[in-house]
C-alpha positions in Angstrom: -47.4 23.0 27.7 -43.8 21.7 27.9 -40.8 22.5 30.1 -40.0 26.0 29.0 -42.3 27.4 31.7 -40.7 25.4 34.5 -38.7 27.3 37.2 -35.0 26.5 37.6 -33.2 26.6 40.9 -29.4 27.3 40.5 -26.7 25.9 42.7 -26.3 29.3 44.5 -30.1 29.2 45.4 -31.3 31.8 42.9 -34.4 30.8 41.0 -35.2 31.6 37.4 -39.0 31.8 36.8 -38.8 29.9 33.5 -36.2 28.3 31.2 -36.1 31.0 28.5 -33.2 33.5 28.5 -32.7 36.5 26.4 -29.1 35.8 25.2 -26.3 38.4 25.2 -26.3 40.6 22.2 -24.2 43.7 21.6 -26.2 46.9 21.9 -23.9 49.8 21.2 -26.0 52.2 23.2 -23.5 53.5 25.8 -22.6 57.2 25.9 -19.3 58.8 24.8 -17.8 57.8 28.2 -19.1 54.2 27.9 -21.6 54.7 30.6 -25.1 53.2 30.6 -27.8 55.3 29.1 -31.6 55.8 29.2 -31.7 54.0 25.8 -30.4 50.9 27.4 -33.0 51.2 30.2 -35.7 51.6 27.5 -34.5 48.5 25.6 -34.2 46.3 28.6 -37.5 47.3 30.1 -39.1 46.1 26.9 -37.3 42.8 27.1 -38.0 42.5 30.9 -41.7 42.8 30.2 -41.4 40.2 27.4 -41.6 37.2 29.6 -38.1 35.7 29.8 -36.9 34.2 33.1 -33.5 35.9 32.7 -31.9 38.6 30.5 -28.2 38.6 29.7 -26.7 42.0 28.8 -24.4 42.5 25.9 -20.8 42.4 26.8 -19.9 45.0 29.4 -16.1 45.7 29.1 -13.7 45.5 32.0 -11.1 47.7 30.2 -12.2 50.7 28.2 -9.0 50.5 26.1 -10.0 47.1 24.7 -13.7 47.0 23.7 -15.7 45.0 21.3 -17.2 48.2 19.7 -17.1 51.9 20.6 -20.6 51.9 22.0 -20.0 49.2 24.7 -20.7 49.9 28.4 -17.4 49.7 30.3 -16.7 49.4 34.0 -13.1 50.5 34.2 -11.8 51.7 37.5 -13.7 53.8 40.1 -17.2 54.7 38.9 -18.6 58.2 39.1 -21.9 58.9 40.9 -23.4 59.5 37.4 -22.1 56.1 36.1 -23.5 54.3 39.2 -26.9 56.0 39.0 -27.1 55.1 35.3 -26.3 51.4 36.0 -28.9 51.3 38.8 -31.6 52.7 36.4 -30.5 50.1 33.8 -30.8 47.3 36.4 -34.1 48.5 37.7 -35.6 48.6 34.1 -34.1 45.3 33.2 -35.8 43.5 36.2 -39.2 45.1 35.8 -40.9 41.8 34.9 -39.7 40.0 38.0 -36.9 38.4 36.0 -33.2 38.1 36.5 -30.8 40.5 34.8 -27.2 39.3 34.5 -24.4 41.4 33.3 -22.0 39.8 30.8 -18.5 41.0 31.6 -15.8 40.7 29.0 -12.5 41.9 27.6 -12.3 42.0 23.8 -8.6 41.2 23.5 -7.2 41.1 20.0 -10.8 41.4 18.7 -10.8 45.1 19.7 -11.5 47.0 16.4 -9.1 49.6 15.2 -11.9 52.2 15.6 -11.3 51.7 19.3 -7.6 50.9 19.5 -5.1 50.3 16.7 -2.9 48.2 19.1 -5.1 45.7 20.9 -3.8 43.3 23.5 -3.9 39.5 23.6 -2.0 36.5 24.9 0.5 36.9 21.9 1.1 39.2 19.0 -0.8 37.0 16.5 -3.4 39.1 14.7 -6.8 38.4 13.2 -7.1 37.2 9.6 -9.7 39.8 8.7 -9.8 42.2 5.7 -9.7 46.0 5.4 -7.6 47.0 8.4 -10.5 46.4 10.8 -8.1 45.1 13.5 -4.6 46.1 14.4 -1.7 43.8 15.3 -2.0 43.0 19.0 0.7 43.2 21.6 1.2 40.4 24.1 0.1 41.2 27.7 2.7 40.9 30.4 2.1 38.7 33.4 1.5 41.7 35.6 -1.2 42.9 33.1 -2.8 39.5 33.1 -3.3 39.7 36.8 -4.7 43.2 36.3 -7.3 41.6 34.0 -8.3 39.2 36.8 -8.9 42.1 39.2 -10.8 44.0 36.5 -13.3 41.2 36.1 -13.8 41.0 39.9 -14.3 44.8 40.1 -16.9 44.8 37.3 -18.7 41.9 38.9 -18.8 43.7 42.3 -20.2 46.9 40.7 -22.8 44.8 38.9 -24.0 43.3 42.1 -24.0 46.6 44.0 -26.1 48.4 41.3 -28.9 45.8 41.2 -27.9 43.3 38.5 -28.8 39.9 39.8 -25.9 37.9 38.4 -22.9 38.0 36.0 -21.7 36.0 33.1 -18.0 35.7 32.4 -17.5 35.8 28.6 -14.9 33.1 27.7 -16.1 32.4 24.2 -16.2 33.8 20.6 -12.5 34.7 20.4 -12.4 37.4 23.1 -9.5 37.6 25.5 -10.4 34.7 27.8 -11.2 32.5 24.8 -7.9 33.6 23.1 -5.9 32.4 26.1 -7.6 29.0 25.8 -6.7 28.7 22.1 -3.3 27.1 21.2 -3.5 28.8 17.8 -3.6 32.3 19.4 -1.9 31.7 22.8 1.7 31.0 21.8 3.1 31.9 25.2 5.8 29.8 26.9 5.3 31.1 30.4 2.7 30.0 33.1 -0.1 31.4 31.0 0.6 29.3 27.8 1.6 25.9 26.5 -0.4 23.2 28.3 -4.2 23.4 28.5 -3.8 23.8 32.3 -1.7 26.9 31.7 -4.0 28.2 28.9 -7.1 27.8 31.2 -5.4 29.5 34.2 -6.7 33.0 33.3 -10.3 31.8 33.1 -10.1 29.9 36.3 -8.4 32.7 38.2 -11.1 35.1 36.9 -13.9 32.8 38.1 -12.3 32.5 41.6 -11.8 36.3 41.8 -15.3 37.0 40.8 -16.7 34.6 43.3 -14.6 36.1 46.1 -15.9 39.6 45.0 -19.6 38.8 44.9 -20.1 36.1 47.6 -21.5 32.6 47.5 -25.2 33.4 46.8 -24.8 35.6 43.8 -25.2 33.8 40.4 -22.0 33.4 38.3 -22.2 32.0 34.7 -19.5 31.3 32.2 -19.9 31.3 28.4 -17.5 28.8 26.9 -16.8 27.7 23.3 -17.6 24.0 22.6 -14.9 24.5 20.0 -13.3 27.3 18.0 -14.1 25.3 14.8 -10.7 26.3 13.5 -7.8 24.0 12.9 -5.2 24.4 15.6 -7.7 26.2 17.8 -9.5 25.3 21.1 -10.9 21.8 20.4 -14.0 20.1 21.7 -11.9 17.7 23.7 -10.2 20.6 25.4 -13.6 22.2 26.0 -14.7 19.1 27.9 -11.6 19.3 30.2 -12.2 23.0 30.9 -15.8 22.3 31.6 -14.8 19.7 34.2 -12.5 22.2 35.9 -15.3 24.8 35.9 -17.5 22.2 37.4 -15.2 22.0 40.4 -15.5 25.8 40.9 -18.7 27.6 42.0 -20.3 28.2 38.6 -24.1 28.3 38.6 -24.7 28.1 34.8 -22.5 27.2 31.9 -23.5 28.5 28.5 -22.2 26.5 25.5 -21.4 28.3 22.3 -18.7 28.2 19.6 -16.7 30.0 17.0 -14.7 33.3 16.7 -14.7 36.3 14.4 -12.7 34.3 11.9 -15.1 31.3 12.1 -18.4 32.8 13.3 -20.3 29.6 14.1 -22.1 31.3 17.0 -24.6 32.8 14.5 -24.9 29.6 12.4 -22.8 31.0 9.7 -20.8 27.9 8.6 -20.1 29.5 5.3 -19.1 33.0 6.5 -15.3 32.8 6.7 -12.5 34.3 4.6 -10.3 31.3 5.6 -12.2 28.2 4.6 -9.0 26.2 4.5 -8.8 26.6 8.3 -12.4 25.9 9.1 -13.6 22.7 10.8 -17.1 21.5 10.2 -19.7 20.9 12.9 -20.9 17.4 13.3 -23.6 16.2 10.9 -25.8 15.3 13.9 -25.6 18.9 15.1 -26.4 20.3 11.7 -29.5 18.1 11.5 -30.8 19.5 14.8 -32.5 22.8 15.5 -29.9 24.2 17.9 -26.3 24.8 16.8 -24.4 23.5 19.8 -26.8 21.0 21.4 -24.8 17.9 20.5 -21.7 19.4 22.1 -23.7 20.3 25.2 -24.7 16.7 25.4 -21.1 15.7 25.8 -20.5 18.3 28.5 -23.6 17.2 30.3 -22.1 13.7 30.7 -18.9 15.2 32.1 -20.4 17.8 34.5 -23.2 18.5 36.9 -23.6 22.3 36.3 -26.8 23.6 34.8 -26.3 24.1 31.1 -27.5 26.7 28.6 -27.4 26.6 24.8 -28.0 29.6 22.6 -28.2 29.6 18.8 -30.7 28.1 16.4 -33.7 27.4 18.7 -36.8 28.5 17.0 -39.7 26.2 17.8 -41.3 25.6 21.2 -41.3 21.8 20.4 -37.6 21.9 19.8 -36.9 23.8 23.1 -39.1 21.5 25.1 -37.6 18.4 23.6 -34.1 19.6 24.5 -35.1 20.4 28.0 -37.0 17.1 28.5 -34.0 15.2 27.2 -31.9 16.6 30.1 -29.2 17.7 27.6 -29.8 21.4 28.5 -31.5 23.3 31.4 -31.9 26.7 29.8 -32.7 27.9 26.3 -31.1 31.1 25.0 -32.9 33.2 22.5 -31.2 36.0 20.6 -32.1 37.3 17.2 -35.9 36.6 17.5 -35.9 39.2 20.3 -34.4 41.8 18.0 -37.7 41.8 16.1 -40.2 41.0 18.8 -39.3 41.6 22.4 -42.4 39.6 23.5 -41.4 36.3 22.0 -40.8 34.6 25.3 -44.3 35.4 26.6 -45.9 34.3 23.4 -44.0 31.0 23.5 -45.0 30.5 27.1 -48.7 31.2 26.5 -48.9 29.2 23.3 -49.7 32.2 21.2 -46.9 31.2 18.9 -45.2 27.8 18.4 -42.2 29.1 16.6 -40.2 32.3 16.7 -39.4 34.6 13.7 -36.4 33.5 11.7 -35.4 36.5 9.6 -31.9 35.2 9.3 -33.2 32.7 6.8 -34.4 35.4 4.3 -32.0 38.3 4.9 -29.5 38.6 2.0 -27.9 41.3 -0.1 -29.3 39.8 -3.3 -30.0 36.6 -5.3 -27.7 33.9 -6.5 -24.1 35.2 -6.5 -25.0 38.0 -4.2 -26.5 35.7 -1.6 -25.1 34.2 1.6 -24.0 31.0 -0.1 -22.1 32.8 -2.9 -19.0 31.0 -4.1 -17.2 34.3 -3.6 -15.9 34.5 0.0 -16.1 38.2 0.2 -19.8 38.2 -0.8 -20.6 35.5 1.8 -18.8 37.6 4.4 -20.7 40.8 3.4 -24.0 39.0 3.7 -23.0 37.8 7.2 -21.8 41.2 8.3 -24.9 42.8 6.7 -27.2 40.5 8.7 -25.3 41.3 11.9 -25.7 45.0 11.2 -29.4 44.5 10.5 -30.0 42.9 13.9 -27.8 45.4 15.7 -29.7 48.4 14.2 -33.0 46.9 15.4 -31.7 47.0 19.0 -30.7 50.6 18.6 -34.2 51.5 17.2 -35.9 49.8 20.2 -33.6 51.6 22.6 -34.7 54.8 21.1 -38.3 53.9 21.6 -39.0 52.9 18.0 -40.3 49.6 16.6 -38.0 47.3 14.6 -37.9 48.1 10.9 -38.2 44.6 9.2 -38.2 46.2 5.8 -34.6 47.4 6.2 -32.3 46.1 3.4 -29.3 44.1 4.3 -26.8 46.1 2.3 -28.1 49.4 3.6 -28.0 47.9 7.1 -24.3 47.1 6.5 -23.5 50.6 5.4 -25.6 52.3 8.1 -24.1 50.1 10.8 -20.6 51.0 9.7 -21.5 54.7 9.8 -23.0 54.4 13.2 -19.8 52.7 14.5 -17.6 55.4 13.0 -19.7 58.2 14.5 -19.7 56.6 17.9 -15.9 56.1 17.7 -15.4 59.8 16.9 -17.4 60.8 19.9 -15.4 58.3 22.0 -12.1 59.9 20.8 -13.3 63.4 21.5 -14.4 62.5 25.0 -11.0 60.9 25.7 
């Protein structure tokens, strides 16, 4: 046995029973009013009984107007008795294994799809460089609206605590709103929310403080932060180190290190999946040679801070996980896509039943050669990436409906069926108002 089974005590005093965490993955299982559903309870009960010390939810939105997809759960304003009851059932199911369940709270910003809102909001009016009209041109938030965002995060965190979730994670990575404010490429403001890194980080730090005031000193708070955007002119690794130092001075119990945006999706290991290769920055060769995508970057942050650190992305072997933990570079290992196929992966790793997780992402592709994920045609590369993402998302929907994952599902059919599912969900959302 290695270190994955070792408990971890967080700065707030909460204890994780082991070092394996089910990472945040979008579920798309909310109802037409963006409330939690029995399907979410079914899915999270399966994961809760699967052995992980903590489960992170997919991003729960703090503003129903600006969501990552139409099927997100949203905590926006006063919650009805029905919404509160549904969240309580969700939390009860998600802690059935004696594990923690933390709600990831988020605002999609300019990465709100047009299916949800044709005029998203961001720090500036700079839009995404993505094809097919998937995202509308954003409008810049006013200073008053930015302060409203702060209060929305605090409100969602308080509801999470009161309904039985055992912690929250503030999503400040992957190109969503808090991440957009950190990026000089996207945040072109000239007021107190833009310009210097101190100003660009102001929104994140104000959110952390407001959330802490809302939930109290003993409730776990995590932040998910990009190690870099991996995009020229974007949030750099050097800036990430500075922001991590500032977060270290706040009351953050766990910092998760990730990276990338929709335009440069390094969070799923897709270094090739971009329609703007001229703007992409490569990861370090030392990171590419290791099992986990962001471990080398976490190593730098470890030197600069004392917060417990979590890395998600790429971990597949128990030996690799234990080596990372034993090195002291990371305190918690996040697992995502393997749990889309087998919700019992953590228990199997902990017992020694398996030494390595499934790695379907290595074989999933639309077709051979020019149709594969390393095609010289950028659009084909992107379709492979989106198809893979759709494949994993559809597995979660199946498990939420009480079905087993369908590993024989084709990547191209997954891409089409995922798009249909999103369009149908968006239609229900619009009808519900």
